[in-house]
N, C-alpha and C positions, 0 to 999 in steps of 0.2 A: 587452559581454563578447561570445567566441569560445568554440564550443564542436567538440569535434575525437570519433571513435570511438574507443572499445576497443576495435581494431581497422585500427583507420588503418596501412596500410602504403605503403612506397612504389608499393608498386604497385594497392592498392584503389583503391576507386569513390568512399571515404569518404576520399583526404588533404587536403582542402581544409577549415578550420575553415567553421560556419558561423555565424549570429544561433539569437536564439531565436524569433526568429518563422518563420525558414526549418524551424523543426524541430519549431515548436507542434506538428503538426498530422499528424508521423509519428509512429513509433514505431522501429524499430528502422531501425540505417543503411544506405544502400547498403549496403553489406559485410559486412553480418551485426552489427555491434557495436551498443554505446548506446550516447545521446552522452553526456560528458561536458564539465564546461567546462575550459577549459584552461587559468583558476589558476582556486583557487575563492580569491573575493572575498572580505575580514578585514572582521573585525567589530572598535571598539575602543570601550573599560572606557568613556566619554564618550555612545558611542553606546547602550551594552547603558544606561547610564544612565541618560538620554530618553525610553530606549523605553520604562520599566518603566511612564512617566505615558498611553501613547496606549492604545487602543483596539483589540483583536483588527483592526479594520479598518486599524488604520490602522501598524499594526505589519506587517501580510499587504506594507501596501504600502511601507513599506520593504526589508523583506526583497527583496521580488520584484525593487526597481527595482534591486538588485542584480548580479540576472539577464536581465533584461528589460533590458538600456538600448536596448535599440530599435525600442519602446514609449515614442508619448510620454509624458511622467510626468503630463500633466494624465487623459488615456484609464487608465491603467493606475493610479489613486487612485480614477476611476467607477469603474472592475470594481472592486478591490476591499471598495470601498463598498456597493457595487451586492448584491455574495453576504453579506460578511458582518454579518447582521443579524438581531437578538431576532424578528422575522417568517418568515425562512428555520429558522434557527435555533431554534425554538419548545418544543420538547422535552425541557426546561427540568422535570427532577422535585423536590420537595419541599426547600427547602432549598439550591436553586440559584438561580442569577439566569441570566435570558436571553442581557443583557446580558453577561455572563461571557464566551460561547457557547466556553469550555470548563475550567470553573471547576475548581478541587481538591478532593478532599476529601482527609481526614487520617481515616487506619483504625488506623496505630498510633502512639503515643509516646513509647516508653517506654526508658529506659538507652541515650539517646542515639542510640533509634535508632527513625527516622522512617519509616512506609510510607505514599505518598500518589496518591490514584486518581485519574488527569485524565480527568474525562470528556468523552469526544471523538464522544458519538453524541446529541444531539442535536437533526440534521439529518434531512427528512425520508424516507429510511430506513432511521433510530435504528442507522446503523451509521460510525465512524470515516472511511469512503471518503468519507462525503459532504463531510467540511474541503478537501478537494480537488475532489472531484466538479465542484460546482456552481463552484469558480470553472473547471473545464476549459471547465461551458458555457459561462459567460457570455465567456471567452478564444475561444472556436473559432467562437462568436456573432458576435463583434466581426471579428474575420479575415476570417471568409469574407465577412461586410456589405461590407466594405473591398476584397475583390475579383471585388463582383457571382461567387461561386466556391461550389460545393455538398462537398459532407463523406459519403464512405460509411462510420462508424462499425466496426472488425469487433478482436470482441474478444469472449477466455475470464472466467467467473468458476469460482470455485469457492459463491458464496454472494452474495458482499455487495460485490465488484467493482460482479457487472451492474447493482441494484436499482440502487446511486446513480448510473451512467452513465445507467439510461435516464429516470430521473426529471432527473438536470441537463437531456438533448439531449431530450427529449418537447415539441415543436410550438418547437424552434429551427429558424427557419430554415434551411434550404439541408446541412443535416443527415439524412441515415434512421443507424439503429442496429440490426447484427446481431451478435446477444451469445447467447456459446455458452456453454452448466450439461451438467454431465455429470446424465447423465437419471437421477435419482430417489437422488441424493448427496446433495441440500442439505435444510434443512432445511426443511417442510410454507407454516412464514410467509415465511423465503426464495422455494420456490419461486410462491408466490402473488402474496408482492407484484413479482414481475420478471412473473408469465407474465397474470396477472388487467392488461395494459394491452393499450389496445385501441388506442393509437394508432396510427396509419397508417404513420408512419417508427420504426415501435419492431419488431426480426421477431427471438422470442426461434427460439435452437433446439438443442433437448436429446439431447445426444449420448448414443450407446451405448458408453458409457464412463468414462476417470477422468477427473478436470480435464485433467491433462495431456496427455494424446489432444485436449483440447480447446484449450492453448495450442501445442503442438506445432502444429496446424494454423494457428492466427493465424502463426506464427511461417515458417512458409509460404509462404502466403499474400503474408507480408510482406518476402520475399526472392524471389518474382517479380515482377518490377520492372518487368516491362513492363506485366501483368494489374495492377499493383497502383496504377500510374500512369494506367490505362485506366479504369480502374475509380472513384478518386481517395479507399482506401484511406486510409484514417487510427488509432488506434488512440488506448485511453483504459485501457489493460492498465498496471502500472504501472513497464514501461520507458516510459512516457510521461512524459520527464522533465520536462513542468510539470505532473505531478501528483507527482512526486516531489520538485521543488521547494515546489507548495504544502505539503506536509505540514509539511518543513522549518520550517512559520512556529510550530507547535505546541510543541513542543521547545524553545524560545527564550519562547515566551510560559506553558508549565509552568516554567519555568530563576527566569526574572521573578515570576511566581507565588511560589514556594517558596523566594527568598531574597531579604538585604535590605542584601544587596554584594557586588560581583562579584569578592573576594577566595572568596565560598562556590565550593564543587559540588554539580556533586546529581545520582544516577547512573539512568537509566531503564530499567526492566523493558519490554519490545517480544515479544508474543504476535506469531509471523512465520512464513511458509509460502513467501511468495516475492518475500522482504528486503525489497521493497520499502517499508511501514514502519521500519523500523530506519539503513535507509539513509538516510532525509530526515534523521534522526540522528549518523549517521558524517557524514553533510555539513556539519551545524550547526557537530557538534565542530570540522570541519577550518580552519571558519569564525571557529573561538574561540573558541562558548560552551565556558564553563566543566562538561564534563558530566565524570565520573570513570570509567563503567562504562554496556555498553553491553550490555545482555543481552539476548541472545535466548534465547526461550520452546519450545520446541516441544512437539509432542501425540506420537502414537506415529508419526508420518512421521518421524523425525527427522538428516535427510539436513543439516541446521545444524548442529546439534547435533552430530553426530558431527563433522563438521567443527571447530568451535570449538575440543572439546576432546581432537581427534588428529591435525587437519589432513589431511587425506583426507573429500576432496572425492567420493561413492559416487553418480550418479546411481541411485534403484529401478527400476522398469521397473512396470509397469502394474497386472498380477498381483502386484507386490511392497507395492501403495498400500493402505495402511489407508483402509474409513469409522470415522471416527470419529463421535464424537459436538460435537467442535469441527472441521467439515466445511470453514468456508472454510480452516484448513489443513493438509488432505488435498493435499499438495503435495506430491513428491517429486524437484524440478527449479526451481531457485531462480531465475528468471529475473532480474531485478535482481545477484545473486550480484557476476555478473562486472565490477562498476561496485565492489566492495568488493577485489577480485582486482584489478581494471587500479589503484587503492591499492596498494593490499600486495606486488607487482611495482614499485613502482616507476612507474606508472606506461610501463610497455614495453608499447606496441601492439600488439609483433611478439609477446611473448612473450603477453601476455593471449590474439592468435586461437588461435596453436599449445598453449594448456592447452585453450581450449573448443573448440577441434581432437577433440584427444585424449576428450572427454565427449560430443562424436558418435559419434564412433569407440568409444572404451571405456569409458564408462559414469563416465567420471571422472577426476579427474589426484591424488598424493597431493603437496603440500610439507613432507611431515613431517621432510624431509629425514634420511629412512633411508636401507639401502643400492641400493635400487629405484625410490629418489621423482623423482619430477618438478626436486623442489627442495627451497629449506630457508626458504622463506620465511617458515610457519607460525610459528616464533622469532620472529617478528614480532606476532603479533597480538595479542599484551598490547600495543602501542607506544601502537594504534589503541584502547584501553581494552575488548575484546569478552570477554564466556564467557559463556557460558549453560550453561540444564538443559532439563529435560524434564518433561511432564508427562502422566500416564493418564488415563484414563476412573476408574478410583476414587478415581486424587487430585483429580476435576474434582468429583466428587461430596461431596465429606470438607471443599473448597474453600470450594464454593458453597455446605455446610452452614454453614462454618466463619464465611462472610460475612453470610450470615441472623442465624445466632446473636449471634454479639459484635459486628459494625458497623452490622447493623441492614439490611445492602442486599443485592439479587438480585442478580445477579450472574451473566450468560449465560458460555460455556462458556470461551470464550476467553479473556476475561478473567479468566477463574478457572483458566487454565496460566499467567498473565502474574502473578499473585498468589502462585501456589504457589511458581517460581522465583523469586519478586523475594524471599520470604523465604528463599530460600538463599542471598542473597546482600547484602541488609543489612551495611553494618559503620558502625559506630559513629559521626557525627558528618556523613554524606552522608546526606540525603535522598533517602527511593528511592520515586522517581516508574514506575505503573504505570501506560501510556497505557492505557485502555477499547476495546476493539474494539468491541461494540455492544448495544442497553438486551438485557436477558435474554429478553424475548415474542421475541424469532427464535427462541429453541430452546426453547421452551416444555416441549418432551417429555423432555427434562435434566431442567430445573428443579421441573419435576414429580418425577420417579423419584427426586432430593435433600431433596427437605425440602416433597415431599405437597403443596401446592397450587402455583394458577396464577401466573407470572409477570404483573404490572401492565403492563396494554398503555394507550399514551395514548391520547387518543382522537380515533377517524378510522382508530380500527385493527384494533376493536371483531370484525367477520365475514370478515375478508381472505378468508378461508380459502374460501368460500363466495361469493365475485366467477367469473362466470363466468374461462375460460381460454385462451387463444390462444397455440400452440406448434405450431414443427415437428420430427420425431423424427427425427434422422438418423444411419447409418451418424460414423464416423471417420475419414472419406475424402478429402482436400483437392481429387479434380477433383471430387470432386459440389459442395464446399459454394461453389467457382468457379461453377460452374453455378449453383445456388440465390442468389447474390449480383447472378451478370447479370444473369442471368431479373429481380431486382427493383432493379435499378436507373436504369434506362431507359439508359444508357450502352454 
């Protein structure tokens, strides 16, 4: 399997295909694009039938071996077996088996309309990011040990990515983590989960700004190729291809668990801000998984909903980005969206590069086909199964109450956004699977507002906010950030 940049041109620095291992430790391609497979591997009906009997670890191996063809199969099988165990994903709730890793729960089943929740938050940081990040930690350690090398991970988080990355990388040989987060814009639980870590290889940096300021600095550092090489900078943000492809696995798992035959289809609703999670669903669909619809659920920061309704991609400025009760989606520049646009424009890298140059210069582009539009490809969005919807704070509270009263469960704010939008898109005869985002305990302030009681916490998290916290407060200044990294890498 070879990988190419979404912006590869005859004059770009990424015109030669790369292997999985070559792109594993990096983020952006040298030309600023994102890596994509030269061709999507296809899954046959016979394979789907065989995969219905597999454990999650075995399924992960079967899917990943189609993408990581340069890693020895025995090594890859050992890595997935080490990662996807009941001991790692130990926070199963009442009625769930830790052996299932991502168990399904039917919420509604009436008149052919079936709503299902897929649990993805049983990992060590209680968020879906653990599903990929735990594998990344093991992959990174494996790759670095082979070459006796080291890596400095530089990433940005709006809440869950940071903690998932830090818990996956803490104590890993040859790895340091520099994680940016928007100061005082995460929940108290999310903040404490990250800042309470005292490991010497973990550096938490609170940025005086919003998530997009953090993300912009990560891209700026990644685009400084000499600094990136000198300080051995890698990324675990959703632009990292290995992380995206690891998320593909749970779409297959959800489909196989919800169906009995390959003639059946399902739809997925995915709470999304950075487009990484639902991009994995797009990849699964391109591989041949029988997905009917991929529904993007946003909060008040609705840049993705606007595109999937109108064809206009309009990035918001920091001052226009709302601080909401589903803060992990407080994002107005969706990094992984470029991967879908690349497919939408026929994998034309010259055109993709031009469109995202316009994002940098004009704040967006228009594919609606109107008189002054940049193109008319929006007409093809339906061919890829995409739809979208939006949820507000009031919707969130109503959905949390409804789920508590009608389903007997407490859902987090982002999952509530997903359920609200999913119910608007359910079709008779096609099960709708909502991907859970996190456990409700991570956003207890809103849970308390909605239902008047605290969300239950798994054992070991009772006094998290009382632990000592270690972090550095910095301005959104790229040069200052580079100086900080250089001072702590020893390179």
